Structures are given as C-alpha cells and as structure tokens.
N, C-alpha and C positions, 0 to 999 in steps of 0.2 A: 504494500500500500504506500502511495507517495506520502512524504512527510508534510507537515503543516505548511512549511514555506512554499513548497511546490504547489500544493493545493491552492494557497492564497494567490500565488502568481497566476495560476490557471484560471481561477474564478475572476480575477481582475481582467484577464484577456477576454473571457466570455462576456463580461459586462461591457467591455470596450466594443466588441463586435456587435452586440445587441444595440449599443448606443448609436451605431451608424444608422440603423433604421429610424430610431427616435429623432436623431438630429436632422436627418433628411426630411422626414415627414413634417417635423415642426417648421423647418425652413420653408418648405413648399406649400404649407397650408396656413402658416401664420405670419409670413413675411412676404415681401414683394419680389424676392430674388427669383429669377427664372431657372429652369432646370439645367440648361446648358452651362450657364455661369456657375451654378452650384457644382456641377460635375467638374468643370475646369479648375475651379478654386480648390476643390477637394483633392484632385489629383496633383496639382502643383504643391499644395501644402504637405501632402503625404510624401511626395518625392523629396522635398526639402528635408523633412524630418527624418526619413529613412536614410538619405544621403549623410546627414549629420551623425546618425547612429552608426552607420557603416564606417564613417571616418573615425569615430571614436574607438571602434573595435579594431580596425585594421590599418588605420592611417592611410587609407586609399579611398578614392571615390569609386562608387559602384560601376563596375564594367560587366558584371554578370547579367544574365537575363537574355531575352530574345525579342525580336519584333513580333513574333507570334504571341508571346506572353504579353507584350505591351498592348497589342490589339485586343486580345481576350479581356484584359483588365479594363480597357476603355469601354468595350461593349457592355461589360458587367456594370461599370459605374454609370454609364449613360442610361442604360435600360432601367437601372435601379432608381435613378433620379426622376426620370419621366414617369415611371410607374407610380412613384409616391406622390405624384400630383393628384392621384385619384384613390389610392388604396390606403386603408387604415394600417397602422404600424404592425400589428400582430399578423394580419392577413398577408401583408406583403412579405414579412419575414418567413412565414410558413411556406408560401408559394416559392420563394427563393430557395429556401433550404431543401424543400422537396424536389425541386427541379435539379438542383446540384447533385443530390444523391442519386436520383433516377438516371441522370446523365452518366455519372461515373459507373454505376452498376450496369447500365445498358452497354456502355463501352466495353467493360470487362467481359460481358456475355458475348458481345460481337467478336471479341478477340479470342474466343475459345474457352474462357473460364466457365465452369459449370457449377450450378448451385445445388446444394443439398435441399431437402424438402422444407426445412425450417427457413432457410434463406429465401426460397421461392415463395413461401407463405408470407414472410416478412415483406418482400418486395411487392407482392400483390396487394397486401394491406396498405402499404404506403402509397402505391400508385392509385388504388381505389379511393383512398382518402383525398388525394390531390384532385382526382376527377370529380369527386363529390363536392369538394369545396368550390370548384370552378363551374359546376353544373348550373344551368339557368334556374333561377328561383327568386323568392322574395329577398333573401339575404345573400345572394351570390354577389361577389365583388364585380366591379366594372370590367367589361371584357377587354377593353384596350389596355387598361392598367395591368390586368392579369397577364395579358399576352406579353407586354413589355417586361414584366417581372420574370416570366418564364424564359424569355430571351436572356435576361440578366443571369438567371440561374444556369442555363445551358453554357453561357460564356464563362461563368465562374467554375463550372464543372470542367470545362475544357482547360481553363487556366490551371486548375488543380492537377489535372492529368499531365499537363506539360511539365509541372514541377515535381512530380512524384519522386523521382530518384535524385533530386537536387541535393548536393552536399553542402551548399552555402545558401540556405533558404532566405536569410535576412538580406544578404547582399544581392541575391537574385531578385527578390521582391523590390528592392530599391532600384535596381536596373530596369525592371519592368515598369515601375511607376514613371521613371524618366522617359522610357520609350512610349508610354501612353500619351505623353503631353502633346506631340504634334497632332494626334487624332482629336484630342480634346480642344485644342486651339482651332482646328479646322471646323469642328462642330460649332464653336462660339462664333466663328466668322460667318458660317452659313445662316445662323439665327441672330445675327447682330442687330437686326431691326427689332427683335423681341427682347433685347437685353434690358434687364431691370435689376437694379442693385439697391440694397439698403444695408445699413451697418450691422443689424442683427443677423440678417441672412448671410452676409459675408462671414461674420463670426461663427455661425453654426457650420458653415462649409469648412472653415479652417479647423474647427474643432473636430469635425468628421474626418478630415484628411490627416491632420498632424497628430491628434490624440487617439481617436477611436481606431483609425487605420494604422498610422505609423507606430505609435507606442503600443497599440494593441498587438500588432504583429511581432514587435520586439519581445513583448512579454510571452506571447504564445511560443515563439521559437526558443525562448529561454527554458520554458517548462517542457516542451515537447520531447527532447531527448531523454528526459527523466520520467516520462510517463509511458506505461504500457499502451500499446496501440488501442486496446479495448477501452481503457480509461479515456484516452484522447478522443476517440470517436464518440463515445457515449456522452462525454461532457459537452460536446458540441450540440447535443440535443437540447441543451438548456437555452441556446441562443434565441430561437423563436418564442419560447415561453417568457424569457426575460424581456424581450422586445414587446410582447403583447401586454405584459403587466405594466411596463413603463408607459405604454400608450394609454392604458386605462387610468393610471394614477396621474400622469403629467399632462396628457392631452384630452382627458375626458372622453376617451373612446370606449365603446362597449363591446362585449363578447356576445356573439349570437350562438345559439345552440348548434347551428351548422358548423361554426368555426371550432367550437369545443370538441365536437365529435370528430370532425375532420382532423384536428390536431392530434387527437388520441390515436386515430388510425395511422396517420403519417409518421408521427414520432415513435409510436409503439412498433409499427412495422419496421422502421429503420433500426430501432434498438434490437429487435429480434434478429434482423439480418446480420448486424454487427456481431452480436453475441454468438449466433450460430456459426458464423464464419470463423470466429476466434476459437470456438470449441473444437471445430473440425481440424483447424491447423494444429492446435495443441495436441490433439489425439494422434495426429499423423506424424508428429516429431519423434524421432528415436530418443530414447533415454540413454545418457552416457554415464 
C-alpha cells in the first residue's frame, strides 16, 4: 500500500485534474472569455509552467514530445473548451473520461489484445452507461457539446496511447504543450472576430493551464512510479466524481438520476475492467 505522502500527492493530482473541468466550465459560463482564447491561454500557461518545471529538474528546456502529441493535446483542449460552453461540469467530465477509456480499450482490442469475461463485462457496462447518458431524453446533455467532448476524449485517449512507453513523461508533456501552441494560435486567428476577454476569464484559463494542468501533471508523474498500476488506474476514477461534486457545490449545478446511474455504470464498468485485467496479469506471472 502506498504511504501517506504518496497518497497525498496523488489525491492532490486528482483534485488538480478535476479542477480543469470546474475552471473551464466556470470561465465559459460565468465570464465573457471565448472558448478559443481560453484554450490558447490554457495551453500557453501550461507550456510555460511545464517548461519551468522541466528546467528545474534537468536544467534543459523540453525537447521531448512529438507533433502528433502536440496535435492530440490541442484537439483535446479545444474540444474540451467548446464542449463546456454547453455541458455541466460533472456530465462533461464523465463523457470525457468514458471516451478516453473506451478509446484506449478499443485500440488495444484492435491491436490483438483479448479480454477475459470480466473485462468484457466491464467494458460493456461502461460503454452502455456512456450510451445511456448520451441517449435522447429529458435530461440528456446537449448533442453538440456531447459530440465535442467525445472528440476531446478520443484525442486524449490517442495522446495517452502515444505516450504509453515514454521514459520522460514530464519532459515529454512539456514538449507536447509547446508543440500544441501553433495549433492553438491558428484557432484564435480563425475566430479572432469572436475574441472576448475579461480579467476573471483570463485568470481561470491561467489557473487551468499552469496549476491544474502543469502542476497537476508534475504531481501525478511524481507519484506514478511509486504506485501500483491498479492503484493509479482506479484512483483516476475519482476525477469525474470530484468534478461533479465541485460543480454542485461551487456552480450550483444539479445531479439528474440519469447522470447518477450512468456514472455508476461507466465508472463501475471501468473499475471492473481494470481490476480484472490486473488479476489476470498477476495470475499469469511466474513466481520466483
């Protein structure tokens, strides 16, 4: 079991990740900042913070990463911002998280990985919960916002797959943030006539990029090497829950029965998938 220090660092990272949803939703629903400006400011401030952290660690500027990683990161950030113009905090976080996991599981299956029956059941539960959440109905989320968040989730899943075997995750993330900036600046230029800025919106975007993203990733990558893969994966299930609770407490959002049941299906299914996969791996390892 991880010690108290590692648990504390990990929980801080989870709060930081969930704060991204809260900060974005607050900025786009309660200030006049536009989504493209929020995206650009978030990515710029994240790149600066991660470059500083990378310099402090290695005394070098980030040269890791790839243009594919930068593009995936940009597509995630842009879809995320535009989606939160319409989606409540918890709903957006759940759609994002579900799409990320379905993308990564689906990719593994397409590459020849085979699932045991528990993993299959978990995947089906998660996928069914996501479909149920998006199904037309009285409490269903807006279709355009949902589609944009699905795109963001697929892009983040692709980003995660690109960095699976990375030996320098913090430095690579810093490099990818830097490479995302030309795409973000192009987006801002395309929508320059819709540009709208205010002090609070800018502050929330900087907090999202520098603190929730930059420092959040630094904390996560500090804890990750000392966490078992099962702990790391299951702890991430807390992010949509924390985001939803934050939205209720701080933004006066409400939970619908549909969201509660869909969350149970999605997060429970993913937890079953993770735990079943870990159990199979553990049983299959020879004892020395």
